[in-house]
C-alpha positions as CSV (number, residue, x, y, z in Angstrom):
1,M,161.5,246.5,210.5
2,K,162.5,245.9,214.4
3,L,159.8,244.5,215.2
4,I,159.7,241.8,212.4
5,K,163.2,241.1,212.9
6,S,162.6,241.0,216.8
7,L,159.5,238.2,216.3
8,G,161.7,236.6,213.7
9,L,164.5,235.9,216.5
10,L,162.0,235.3,218.9
11,F,160.0,232.6,216.9
12,A,163.9,231.1,215.9
13,L,164.7,230.7,219.7
14,T,161.5,229.2,220.4
15,M,161.8,226.4,217.6
16,V,165.8,225.9,219.0
17,L,164.5,225.3,222.6
18,C,161.1,223.2,221.5
19,H,163.5,220.9,219.2
20,A,166.5,220.8,221.7
21,P,165.5,217.6,223.5
22,M,165.1,215.9,220.3
23,A,168.6,217.5,219.1
24,F,170.3,216.4,222.3
25,A,168.3,214.4,224.7
26,V,168.0,211.2,222.9
27,K,168.1,207.6,223.8
28,V,168.8,204.9,221.2
29,A,165.8,201.9,220.6
30,I,166.1,198.7,218.7
31,V,162.7,197.8,216.9
32,R,161.4,194.5,218.7
33,S,158.1,194.2,215.8
34,Y,158.0,193.3,212.1
35,D,157.4,196.7,210.0
36,A,156.7,199.1,212.7
37,I,154.2,201.9,212.0
38,I,155.5,205.6,212.5
39,Y,152.9,207.9,212.9
40,A,152.3,211.8,212.4
41,D,150.9,212.2,215.5
42,Q,150.8,211.3,219.4
43,D,147.4,209.5,218.8
44,Q,148.3,207.4,216.1
45,I,145.8,208.1,213.6
46,T,147.8,208.9,210.8
47,P,150.9,206.8,209.6
48,I,153.6,208.1,207.5
49,G,155.2,205.0,207.2
50,T,157.0,201.7,208.4
51,V,160.4,201.2,210.0
52,S,161.8,197.3,210.0
53,Y,162.7,194.6,212.7
54,G,165.7,195.1,214.5
55,K,166.2,198.5,213.1
56,R,168.8,200.4,215.7
57,I,166.7,204.4,216.0
58,N,167.3,207.4,218.2
59,V,164.0,208.5,219.9
60,S,163.6,211.2,222.6
61,E,163.8,210.3,226.2
62,K,160.6,211.2,227.1
63,V,158.2,209.2,226.2
64,K,154.8,211.2,225.1
65,G,151.1,209.9,224.4
66,R,150.6,209.1,228.3
67,G,153.2,206.9,227.9
68,T,152.2,205.1,224.6
69,V,154.8,206.5,222.0
70,F,158.3,207.9,221.5
71,P,159.1,211.6,219.5
72,L,161.7,210.7,217.0
73,L,163.0,212.5,214.0
74,V,161.8,211.8,210.3
75,S,163.5,214.0,207.8
76,G,163.7,216.9,210.1
77,K,160.0,217.0,211.2
78,I,158.8,215.2,214.9
79,A,157.1,211.4,214.3
80,Y,156.0,208.9,216.7
81,I,156.2,205.1,217.1
82,R,154.5,203.0,219.3
83,A,156.8,202.3,222.8
84,S,155.2,199.0,222.4
85,D,157.3,198.3,219.0
86,I,160.6,199.3,220.6
87,Y,163.4,198.6,223.0
88,V,164.7,201.9,224.4
89,F,168.5,201.4,225.8
90,G,170.8,204.3,227.0
91,D,172.5,207.0,226.0
92,K,173.0,207.6,222.0
93,V,175.3,205.6,220.0
94,P,178.6,207.5,219.3
95,E,179.4,207.2,215.4
96,S,183.2,206.7,216.5
97,N,182.8,203.4,217.5
98,K,179.3,202.2,216.0
99,R,180.4,198.8,215.5
100,Y,181.4,197.8,219.7
101,Y,178.0,199.8,220.7
102,D,176.1,197.9,218.5
103,N,177.4,194.8,219.7
104,Q,176.7,195.9,223.1
105,L,173.2,196.4,222.4
106,L,172.4,193.7,220.6
107,H,173.5,191.7,223.6
108,Q,171.6,193.8,226.1
109,Y,168.3,193.1,223.7
110,V,168.8,189.5,224.0
111,E,169.1,189.8,227.9
112,E,166.4,191.9,228.0
113,E,164.1,189.5,225.5
114,R,164.9,186.8,228.0
115,R,163.8,188.9,231.0
116,T,160.5,190.0,230.1
117,R,159.0,187.3,227.3
118,S,160.8,184.0,228.8
119,Y,158.1,181.6,227.9
120,H,158.6,179.2,224.7
121,L,155.9,176.5,223.1
122,G,157.7,174.6,220.6
123,F,157.0,171.4,218.0
124,T,160.2,170.0,216.5
125,Y,160.3,167.1,214.0
126,E,163.5,164.7,215.0
127,K,165.2,161.8,213.1
128,Y,167.5,160.2,215.4
129,Y,169.2,156.8,216.4
130,K,167.9,155.3,219.4
131,G,171.0,153.0,220.1
132,K,172.0,149.5,220.3
133,G,169.5,148.2,222.4
134,W,166.7,149.5,220.1
135,D,168.3,147.5,217.0
136,D,167.9,144.2,219.1
137,L,164.5,145.1,219.7
138,V,163.9,145.5,216.1
139,L,165.6,142.5,215.4
140,A,163.0,140.8,217.7
141,E,160.4,142.3,216.2
142,N,161.4,141.9,212.9
143,E,163.4,138.6,212.6
144,L,165.1,140.2,210.5
145,P,168.6,142.6,211.2
146,G,167.1,146.3,211.4
147,S,168.2,149.7,212.5
148,S,166.7,152.1,215.1
149,M,166.8,154.7,212.7
150,G,163.3,156.4,213.7
151,D,161.3,159.8,214.1
152,A,159.7,161.7,216.7
153,L,157.4,164.4,216.9
154,N,158.0,166.7,219.9
155,I,155.8,168.9,221.7
156,Y,157.6,171.4,224.8
157,I,157.0,174.5,227.2
158,Q,160.3,176.3,228.5
159,H,160.2,179.1,231.3
160,L,164.3,180.3,230.1
161,L,166.0,181.8,232.5
162,Y,170.1,181.6,233.0
163,Y,169.1,178.2,232.7
164,W,165.7,176.7,231.8
165,V,163.2,174.4,233.1
166,G,160.1,172.9,231.2
167,A,158.4,169.5,230.3
168,K,158.5,167.8,227.3
169,A,156.1,165.0,225.3
170,S,157.7,162.9,223.2
171,W,156.2,160.3,220.3
172,S,158.7,158.1,218.5
173,F,158.2,155.8,216.0
174,L,160.7,152.8,214.5
175,S,159.1,151.2,211.2
176,T,159.3,147.0,211.2
177,K,158.1,144.2,208.5
178,D,154.6,144.3,211.0
179,G,153.6,147.8,211.8
180,K,155.1,150.3,213.8
181,I,157.0,150.4,217.1
182,S,155.7,153.8,219.2
183,F,157.0,155.2,222.0
184,L,155.5,158.1,224.4
185,E,157.6,160.0,227.1
186,T,156.2,162.6,229.1
187,G,158.2,164.4,232.0
188,P,160.2,167.2,233.2
189,E,163.4,168.7,231.7
190,L,166.2,170.6,233.0
191,G,168.7,172.6,230.9
192,F,171.8,174.9,231.0
193,Y,172.4,176.8,227.6
194,L,175.0,179.3,226.2
195,T,173.5,181.6,223.4
196,Y,175.5,184.0,221.2
197,P,173.4,186.4,218.6
198,L,175.0,186.4,214.8
199,A,172.2,189.5,214.4
200,I,169.0,190.4,216.1
201,N,167.2,187.7,214.7
202,H,169.5,185.1,214.5
203,H,171.1,183.2,217.4
204,I,173.3,180.4,217.9
205,S,173.1,177.9,221.4
206,A,174.9,175.4,223.0
207,D,172.4,173.6,225.1
208,F,172.6,170.5,227.8
209,T,169.9,168.8,228.8
210,G,168.9,166.7,231.6
211,S,165.3,165.2,231.0
212,F,163.4,162.7,233.6
213,H,160.4,161.2,231.7
214,P,158.4,159.2,234.7
215,F,155.0,158.4,232.1
216,S,156.9,156.6,229.4
217,S,155.0,153.3,227.2
218,I,155.8,151.2,224.4
219,K,153.7,150.3,221.6
220,L,155.1,146.8,219.8
221,T,153.1,144.6,217.3
222,E,150.9,143.1,220.0
223,S,151.5,144.8,223.4
224,R,151.8,148.0,225.1
225,Y,154.0,148.1,228.3
226,S,154.7,151.3,230.9
227,G,157.9,152.6,232.5
228,R,160.3,155.3,232.6
229,S,163.4,157.0,231.4
230,Y,166.1,159.3,232.0
231,G,169.3,161.1,230.2
232,L,171.0,163.2,229.2
233,S,171.9,165.5,225.5
234,F,173.8,167.7,224.3
235,D,172.9,170.0,221.0
236,A,174.0,172.7,218.9
237,N,170.8,175.3,218.0
238,Y,170.1,177.4,215.4
239,S,167.3,179.6,215.8
240,F,165.9,182.5,213.2
241,E,163.3,184.9,214.3
242,F,161.1,185.3,211.4
243,A,158.0,186.8,212.6
244,T,157.4,188.6,216.1
245,S,157.8,185.7,218.7
246,W,158.2,183.2,215.9
247,F,161.2,181.3,215.4
248,F,162.2,178.6,213.0
249,T,164.7,176.2,215.0
250,T,167.0,173.3,213.7
251,A,169.4,171.0,216.3
252,L,171.9,168.6,216.3
253,G,172.9,166.6,218.8
254,Y,173.8,163.5,221.3
255,R,172.1,162.0,223.4
256,I,172.7,158.9,225.9
257,K,169.2,157.6,227.7
258,K,168.5,154.5,230.2
259,Y,165.4,152.9,230.0
260,S,163.7,150.8,233.1
261,S,160.8,148.4,232.9
262,V,159.8,149.6,229.5
263,I,159.3,145.9,228.4
264,P,159.2,143.2,230.3
265,S,162.0,140.5,231.3
266,Y,161.3,137.8,229.5
267,H,161.4,139.8,225.8
268,K,164.4,138.9,223.9
269,S,165.8,142.7,223.5
270,Y,165.5,143.1,227.8
271,E,169.0,142.6,228.7
272,S,170.7,145.0,225.6
273,L,167.4,147.6,226.6
274,R,168.6,147.6,230.5
275,H,171.7,149.6,229.2
276,W,172.4,153.0,228.5
277,Q,171.1,153.8,224.8
278,K,173.4,156.1,223.0
279,G,172.8,158.1,219.4
280,V,172.5,161.0,217.2
281,F,170.0,163.2,216.9
282,Y,168.6,166.2,214.4
283,N,165.6,168.0,214.4
284,A,163.5,171.1,213.0
285,G,160.5,173.1,213.6
286,L,158.7,176.1,215.3
287,K,158.5,178.0,218.6
288,F,156.7,180.7,220.1
289,R,158.2,183.0,222.6
290,Y,155.6,185.0,224.9
């Protein structure tokens, strides 16, 4: 009987020592993949469930499986989650001030994302008012009053740090009675922004952008002309990450722009287009972060 008790105590002590790291030496992590898989084994052969994107979990501070998985407790049993599916931060969040620490972790997550995956490739559709000079251009082409409310398709690439640099190509269209006025602008852009995470996959930001498009061309009813443009814009932006690294974005803003040599001096609206053009814009689209 004493031997059985001794073996029982030894077994209990062994279990306590083996599970002590999971009970005390834990770190907090945020799930960065949609439906991250939980496995019963280090070799990631037997899935036992999933955990949703953005969920805060506690994992062991020691990575296993040659750096590929982190142990965690699921219903009192040890399970494993891929290291690539989570961001691991500091010590376990104290329940006494959970909201404050969750907010700190959210901002830390955003900073980590900006540091490790800072390139964005995007596509947007835009409605805009191009400016008084373009109203005059529509009038000159139509021989009737018109509005320079137009449509644009934008493709851009950005490298985000605490500011961002990138390049953009934009195709604009203005309708007239004889067809469309099309305008192509390409070139580099530089921006500054302030972002605030509403949740792990919902962000709002204020963006201030300067652009210089040395390759600009306009196609009127009968002729095509080339020039350049430069300007400034300010917008309020909202983005929603609906799948891993894929975002829906929308923005409302105001833009001022100067066009140089886009149409010849003998054109009826030349004088109007020499001045700064001002107008509001709204866009929506998709972007991919990598």
